[in-house]
C-alpha positions in Angstrom: -75.7 -30.6 -12.9 -75.2 -27.2 -11.5 -77.7 -28.1 -8.7 -75.8 -31.0 -7.7 -72.3 -29.5 -7.8 -73.4 -26.4 -5.9 -75.1 -28.5 -3.2 -72.1 -30.7 -2.8 -69.9 -27.7 -2.4 -72.1 -26.2 0.3 -72.4 -29.5 2.1 -68.5 -29.6 2.1 -68.4 -26.1 3.5 -70.5 -27.0 6.5 -68.7 -30.3 7.0 -65.3 -28.5 7.2 -66.5 -26.3 10.1 -67.6 -29.3 12.0 -64.5 -31.2 11.1 -62.1 -28.5 12.5 -64.2 -28.3 15.7 -64.2 -32.0 16.1 -60.3 -32.0 16.0 -60.4 -29.9 19.3 -63.5 -31.5 20.9 -63.8 -35.1 19.8 -64.8 -36.8 23.1 -68.2 -38.4 22.7 -70.8 -38.1 25.4 -71.8 -41.7 24.9 -70.3 -44.7 22.9 -73.8 -45.9 22.0 -74.4 -46.7 18.4 -77.8 -45.0 18.7 -76.3 -41.7 19.6 -73.8 -42.1 16.7 -76.5 -42.7 14.2 -78.6 -39.8 15.7 -75.6 -37.5 15.1 -75.2 -38.6 11.5 -78.9 -37.9 10.9 -78.7 -34.6 12.5 -75.7 -33.5 10.5 -77.5 -34.3 7.2 -80.7 -32.6 8.3 -79.1 -29.3 9.5 -76.6 -29.3 6.5 -79.7 -29.8 4.2 -81.2 -26.7 5.6 -77.9 -24.6 5.1 -77.6 -26.0 1.5 -81.3 -24.9 0.8 -80.7 -21.4 2.2 -77.4 -21.1 0.2 -79.2 -22.0 -3.0 -81.4 -19.0 -2.4 -78.6 -16.6 -1.6 -74.9 -17.0 -1.9 -74.1 -14.7 0.9 -76.4 -14.2 4.0 -75.5 -12.1 7.0 -78.4 -13.2 9.1 -79.2 -16.9 8.3 -76.0 -18.4 9.6 -76.5 -16.8 13.0 -79.9 -18.5 13.3 -78.8 -21.7 11.6 -75.7 -22.2 13.8 -78.1 -22.4 16.9 -79.1 -25.8 15.3 -75.6 -26.9 14.7 -74.7 -25.9 18.3 -77.6 -28.0 19.7 -76.7 -30.8 17.5 -73.0 -31.0 18.4 -73.6 -30.2 22.1 -75.8 -33.3 22.4 -73.3 -35.6 20.9 -69.9 -34.4 22.0 -68.3 -33.0 25.2 -67.9 -29.3 24.2 -69.0 -26.2 26.0 -72.2 -24.8 24.3 -70.9 -21.2 23.9 -67.7 -22.5 22.3 -69.5 -24.4 19.6 -71.7 -21.4 18.7 -68.7 -18.9 18.8 -66.6 -21.1 16.6 -69.2 -21.9 14.0 -70.1 -18.3 13.6 -66.6 -17.2 13.4 -66.0 -19.9 10.6 -69.2 -18.9 8.7 -68.4 -15.1 8.8 -64.8 -15.7 7.5 -66.2 -17.8 4.6 -68.9 -15.2 3.7 -66.4 -12.5 3.7 -64.2 -14.3 1.4 -67.2 -14.9 -1.0 -68.2 -11.2 -1.2 -65.5 -10.1 -3.7 -66.9 -12.5 -6.2 -70.4 -11.2 -5.9 -69.2 -7.6 -6.2 -67.2 -8.5 -9.4 -70.1 -10.1 -10.8 -72.5 -7.1 -10.1 -69.8 -4.7 -11.6 -69.6 -6.7 -14.8 -73.4 -7.2 -15.2 -74.1 -3.7 -14.0 -76.6 -5.1 -11.3 -76.9 -4.5 -7.6 -75.3 -7.2 -5.3 -78.8 -7.9 -4.0 -79.9 -9.0 -7.4 -76.8 -11.0 -8.0 -77.0 -12.6 -4.6 -80.6 -13.8 -5.1 -80.4 -14.9 -8.7 -79.9 -18.4 -9.9 -76.5 -19.8 -9.0 -73.5 -20.1 -11.4 -70.5 -22.2 -11.8 -68.3 -19.4 -10.9 -69.6 -19.5 -7.4 -69.1 -23.1 -7.3 -65.3 -22.8 -8.4 -64.8 -19.8 -5.9 -66.3 -21.8 -3.0 -64.1 -24.9 -3.9 -61.0 -22.8 -3.9 -61.9 -21.5 -0.4 -62.6 -25.0 0.9 -59.3 -26.1 -0.7 -57.5 -23.5 1.1 -58.9 -24.5 4.5 -58.2 -28.2 4.1 -54.6 -27.4 3.1 -54.0 -25.2 6.0 -55.5 -27.8 8.5 -53.7 -30.7 7.0 -50.1 -29.0 6.2 -50.1 -26.7 9.0 -50.4 -28.7 12.3 -50.0 -25.6 14.5 -53.4 -24.3 13.1 -55.3 -26.7 15.2 -53.0 -26.2 18.2 -53.7 -22.4 17.7 -57.4 -23.0 17.5 -57.3 -25.0 20.6 -55.7 -22.2 22.4 -58.2 -19.6 21.1 -61.1 -21.8 22.0 -59.7 -22.6 25.6 -58.4 -19.2 26.6 -59.2 -16.5 24.1 -62.9 -16.8 23.3 -63.3 -13.0 23.8 -60.8 -12.3 20.9 -62.7 -14.6 18.5 -65.9 -12.7 19.5 -64.2 -9.3 18.9 -63.0 -10.4 15.5 -66.3 -12.0 14.5 -68.2 -8.8 15.6 -65.9 -6.6 13.3 -66.2 -8.9 10.4 -70.0 -9.4 10.8 -70.5 -5.6 10.8 -68.5 -5.2 7.6 -70.4 -8.0 6.1 -73.6 -6.4 7.0 -72.5 -3.0 5.7 -71.5 -4.6 2.4 -75.1 -6.1 2.2 -76.5 -2.6 2.9 -74.5 -1.1 0.1 -75.4 -4.0 -2.2 -78.8 -2.7 -2.4 -77.6 0.7 -3.7 -74.9 -0.5 -6.3 -71.2 -0.9 -6.1 -68.6 1.0 -7.8 -65.0 -0.3 -8.7 -63.6 1.5 -5.7 -66.0 -0.4 -3.4 -64.5 -3.7 -4.9 -61.0 -2.6 -4.1 -61.8 -1.3 -0.6 -63.5 -4.6 0.1 -60.5 -6.5 -0.9 -58.1 -4.4 1.1 -60.4 -4.9 4.1 -60.6 -8.5 3.8 -56.8 -8.7 3.4 -56.2 -6.4 6.4 -58.7 -8.4 8.5 -57.0 -11.6 7.7 -53.4 -10.3 8.3 -54.5 -8.8 11.5 -56.1 -12.0 12.7 -52.9 -14.0 11.7 -50.7 -11.5 13.5 -52.8 -11.6 16.8 -53.2 -15.5 16.7 -49.6 -16.2 15.8 -48.5 -13.8 18.5 -50.7 -15.7 20.9 -49.3 -19.0 19.7 -45.8 -17.9 20.1 -46.4 -16.6 23.6 -48.1 -19.9 24.6 -45.3 -22.0 23.1 -42.8 -19.9 24.9 -44.6 -20.2 28.3 -45.0 -23.9 27.7 -41.4 -24.4 27.2 -40.7 -22.4 30.3 -43.0 -24.6 32.2 -41.4 -27.8 30.7 -37.9 -26.4 31.6 -39.2 -25.6 35.2 -40.5 -29.1 35.7 -37.3 -30.6 34.5 -35.4 -28.2 36.8 -37.5 -28.9 39.9 -37.2 -32.8 39.2 -33.5 -32.3 38.9 -33.3 -30.5 42.1 -35.2 -33.3 43.8 -32.8 -35.9 42.2 -29.8 -33.9 43.4 -31.3 -34.2 46.9 -31.7 -37.8 46.5 -28.0 -38.2 45.3 -27.0 -36.2 48.4 -29.0 -38.5 50.7 -27.3 -41.5 48.9 -23.9 -40.2 49.5 -24.7 -39.7 53.1 -25.9 -43.3 53.3 -22.8 -44.3 51.5 -20.7 -42.7 54.1 -22.6 -44.5 56.9 -22.1 -47.8 55.2 -18.3 -46.9 54.9 -18.2 -46.4 58.6 -19.7 -49.8 59.2 -16.3 -51.6 58.9 -14.8 -49.3 61.6 -17.9 -50.1 63.9 -17.3 -53.9 63.4 -13.7 -53.5 64.4 -14.7 -51.6 67.7 -17.5 -54.2 68.2 -15.0 -57.1 67.9 -12.6 -55.4 70.2 -15.2 -55.0 72.8 -16.2 -58.7 72.7 -12.6 -59.8 73.0 -12.0 -57.7 76.0 -15.1 -59.0 77.5 -16.9 -55.7 77.6 -20.3 -57.2 76.5 -22.5 -54.4 77.9 -20.8 -51.8 75.7 -20.8 -54.2 72.8 -24.6 -54.7 73.3 -25.2 -51.0 73.4 -23.2 -50.5 70.3 -25.1 -53.3 68.5 -28.5 -52.0 69.4 -27.6 -48.4 68.2 -26.1 -49.7 65.0 -29.1 -52.1 64.2 -31.5 -49.1 64.8 -29.4 -47.1 62.5 -29.6 -49.7 59.8 -33.3 -50.1 60.1 -33.6 -46.3 59.4 -31.5 -46.6 56.4 -33.4 -49.7 55.0 -34.3 -49.5 51.4 -37.3 -51.7 50.4 -36.3 -52.1 46.7 -32.9 -53.1 45.3 -32.1 -53.1 41.6 -28.3 -52.8 41.6 -28.4 -49.1 40.5 -28.2 -46.7 43.4 -29.9 -43.8 42.1 -32.7 -45.9 40.6 -33.1 -47.5 44.1 -33.8 -44.3 45.7 -36.3 -43.1 43.1 -38.2 -46.3 43.3 -38.2 -46.4 47.1 -39.3 -42.8 47.6 -42.2 -43.5 45.2 -43.1 -46.8 46.9 -43.4 -44.9 50.1 -46.1 -42.8 48.4 -47.7 -45.9 47.0 -47.8 -47.5 50.4 -49.6 -44.5 51.9 -52.5 -44.9 49.3 -52.3 -48.7 49.7 -51.3 -49.3 46.0 -49.9 -52.6 45.3 -46.4 -52.2 43.7 -44.8 -54.9 41.5 -41.4 -54.5 40.1 -39.5 -56.5 37.5 -35.9 -55.5 36.9 -33.2 -57.1 34.6 -30.6 -54.3 33.9 -26.8 -54.0 33.2 -26.9 -50.6 31.8 -29.0 -47.3 31.9 -28.4 -45.1 28.9 -29.9 -42.0 30.6 -28.4 -39.6 33.0 -29.7 -39.7 36.5 -31.5 -36.5 36.2 -33.3 -37.7 32.9 -34.2 -40.9 34.5 -35.5 -39.0 37.6 -37.8 -36.8 35.2 -39.1 -39.9 33.3 -39.9 -42.0 36.5 -41.0 -39.0 38.5 -43.6 -37.9 35.8 -44.9 -41.3 34.9 -45.1 -42.4 38.6 -46.9 -39.2 39.6 -49.5 -39.7 36.9 -49.8 -43.4 37.7 -50.3 -42.9 41.5 -52.8 -40.1 40.8 -54.9 -42.4 38.5 -54.4 -45.6 40.6 -55.4 -44.0 43.9 -58.9 -43.2 42.4 -59.5 -46.8 41.8 -61.2 -49.1 44.3 -58.8 -50.2 47.0 -58.5 -53.9 45.9 -57.9 -52.7 42.3 -55.0 -50.3 43.0 -52.0 -51.6 41.2 -48.8 -50.3 39.5 -46.4 -52.5 37.8 -43.0 -51.4 36.6 -40.7 -53.4 34.3 -37.1 -52.2 33.3 -34.7 -54.3 31.4 -32.1 -54.4 28.8 -33.2 -56.3 25.7 -30.9 -56.7 22.7 -28.8 -53.8 23.8 -32.0 -51.6 24.1 -33.5 -50.1 27.2 -37.0 -50.9 27.7 -39.3 -49.4 30.5 -42.9 -50.5 30.8 -45.3 -49.0 33.3 -48.9 -50.2 34.0 -51.3 -48.7 36.5 -55.1 -49.1 37.2 -57.3 -46.4 36.0 -61.0 -45.3 36.3 -61.7 -43.3 33.3 -60.6 -43.0 29.6 -57.8 -40.4 29.0 -58.7 -37.4 26.9 -56.5 -36.5 23.9 -56.4 -33.4 21.9 -54.1 -33.0 19.0 -51.9 -36.0 20.1 -51.6 -34.8 23.5 -53.1 -35.9 26.8 -55.3 -33.3 28.4 -55.3 -33.3 32.3 -58.4 -33.6 34.2 -57.4 -30.9 36.5 -59.0 -27.4 36.1 -55.9 -25.5 35.0 -55.1 -27.5 31.8 -52.0 -25.2 31.0 -50.4 -25.3 34.4 -50.5 -29.1 34.6 -50.7 -31.8 32.1 -47.1 -31.3 30.8 -45.4 -34.2 32.5 -45.9 -36.5 29.6 -44.5 -33.9 27.3 -41.4 -33.7 29.5 -40.9 -37.5 29.2 -41.5 -37.4 25.3 -38.7 -34.6 25.0 -36.2 -36.9 26.7 -37.1 -39.9 24.8 -36.8 -37.9 21.5 -33.4 -36.7 22.7 -32.2 -40.2 22.5 -34.1 -41.1 19.3 -36.2 -43.6 21.2 -39.9 -44.5 20.9 -42.8 -44.1 23.4 -46.3 -45.4 23.1 -49.4 -45.7 25.2 -52.1 -48.2 25.5 -55.2 -47.5 27.6 -58.9 -47.9 28.3 -61.2 -46.8 31.2 -59.6 -49.5 33.4 -55.8 -49.4 32.9 -53.1 -47.2 31.4 -49.7 -48.5 30.0 -46.5 -46.6 28.8 -43.8 -48.3 26.8 -40.4 -46.6 26.2 -37.7 -48.1 24.1 -34.4 -46.4 23.9 
């Protein structure tokens, strides 16, 4: 019974480390069922080796460094994740677990008047099972209840790998020193000092990581605000252009009056010259899309010019009597969605390049549907689309801007996609 319980607990311990990593790097290298089956087999083989080692010693400061090489190869072959990131995370995870196990071993050694080395190598007991379960329960609770934990881990693995390595090295040295002392015997003061060190190490790590998380969120909000500000400036320029055109249209009646006067007086040459100049001016003002909403027209036509440049077929369906958004907000939504759609569609083969937009009022609701051709499956991490561009934190925030505006109006936004198309639906 003890063997089964202990083995099961150790298996869960290994699974949690992989499970957390999978929440950050979940993209598979292949959708083949053979690869998936191979990964499951690899998992149980490597996990069995770890369980076997854990049965021989509750804490080991060397075995996990070697064993994690097997985990790293196994995960790297099946999932798209940098090799060094896998090893760094798994080593960091394991050393944290082992440090949290140390107080129990020291306490048992003090009670039984034995060296830690002896206690570590002896037959396992239910106290170790319960202690491990408590640690695992804490990990699962943090991951499930605190969504920022995964976001924080993603930031650490993307941008702060050196910090993880430094923390790991400090903790591994402490673990190794504890194992060295364990061959000579512990005193109650050692137990207290180890608890203090573990608490300080955890608090220091929390302080550093929370500070990083705060800075990143602050920077992200600054970027989001900057994006909205820039797009609003563009929208303001469009509005100015619209007002200028309105002024020109307002002048048409005066031109027509003068043209009529020229014709009535028989001054045909001057009338013809005026008509030529006027028609040339109108051709320059011509808008290719008409929706009945002036600002929307200018946004769509500016984007259509860009689509024409890349020979992207554009289809539009409009049935509107009301837009519940401010012009600047509408510009942010359409600007970001169209930018992403054009970026994706232009990578398709020329005859497949297509963007379709439907905007309508349905049962007093505002509906926006955008479809575009695509060439690859989008990558999603922590419910967020990850850009394919190199600088993942300077780009890829457009969709987040759109989400913020939709949430402001208590609306809904949803996405449907595969490796050939991408669709966005917004309901406000």
